N, C-alpha and C positions, 0 to 999 in steps of 0.2 A: 504494500500500500504506500503510495507516494504522497508526500505533503501537498495539500491542495493550495497552499500559499506559495506561489512561484514568483521569481523576479520577472519584471517586465521592462520595457524600454521607455516608459514615460519619463520625461525629464523631472528630476526631483524638485528643482527650483520652480518649475512651471506649476507642479502640484501644490507646493507650499505657498506660492503666491495667491492661491485661491482661498486660503484659510482665513476665516473671520472669527473673532475680531482681530484688528490689526496687532494688538499686543501678543496674541497667541501666534500669529504669523511671524512676528519678530523673534519670539522665543524659539520657535521651531527652526528658523533660519540660523539662529545662534547655536542651537543644539546640533544642527547639521555641521556647522564649522567645527565644533568641539569634537564630535564623533569622527569626522574625517581626519582631523588632526591627530587624535589619539590612535586611531587605527592605521593611519598612513595610507588610506585607500579612499576612493570616491564611493559615495553612497549610491544605492539603486532603490527603485521602488519594488516592493514585494506586496502586491495587492495595494491596499491603502496604508501600508506601513513603509517606513524608510529604514533600510538595513545597510550595514557596512560590514564587509568581510563575509566569508562564507565558510561553512564546515559541512562535512558529511557525517550524518549520524546513522547508527544501526542499533536498534534495540534488540533485546533477547527475544522479543515477540516476533522478530523478523521485519518489523516496520523499519523502513529506512528512507532517507531523503537528504536534501540540502536545505540549509537555513542560514540566516544571517547571524553573525557573532554578537553584534550589538545593534541596537536600533531604537526607533521611537515611532509613535503614531499620535497625531492630533485627534483627539476624540471630542465629542460634544461637551462633556463636563470637565475634561482635564487633558493633560498630555501624558501618555503612557511611555515610559522609558524601559526598554528591554535589556536586561543584563543576565548573566549566569545565575541559575537557581541552585538551590540545594547545597549551599556552602555557608556554614555557620559564621565563619569570620567575615565573609563578604556581606552576609545579611546584617550583621552588626554595623558595618560601615554604611550600608544603605539606610539603616534607621537613623544614622547620625548626620544625614545630609541636610536636614532642616525639616520644613513642614512637608511631610510626605505621607502617603498611604502605601503599604506594601502588599504585593501579591507574591505568588511563587517566583516568577521571574520579572515581575513588573514593579516599577516605581511610579506611582501616580503623583503628579504635581499639578497645581493649579496654574502656577507661573514660575518661570525660571528664577526670578528674584527670591522665591521662597526657599531656595536651596543654595548651598555653597558650590560654585563652579569648580573650585579646586578639589573639594572632596568628591564631586561627581567624576572628575578626571581620574582620581585614584580608583574609584569603584569601576569605571569603565576599563582602565588599564588592567586591573586585577581580573576582571571578568574575561578579558581577552586571553590572558595567560592561562587561567583555569580552563577555559574552553579549548584552547589549543592543546593543553595537556590531556584533557579528557577525550578529545577527538583529534588525534594527530594526523 
């Protein structure tokens, strides 16, 4: 079974320029800069999500596919930032970012100014390292 969320060729900036309100658009454009800088690669659209880097996963169940290493998505209520899940040390750092809500692999923010960009960079860098170790 293949992951139904696949990369596409829609330009990321074109998509982000449609985001309203303007503050969310500006936050997303800044997140794009941060993620591309931390990863050292250009982002791509994955459905309605923006992803940077890729890895191939294969679970014990036999399910396998490709997905982005770090990413984000502007949602109606917040911005979802995607980082590695199931790592206790990293989860503590995620909780220390500022005003956030956490899911398994998601960090939900209302606006970028609610969190520390420096701490976010640390979380993203560690997420990349963990992911590359887990899926070489």
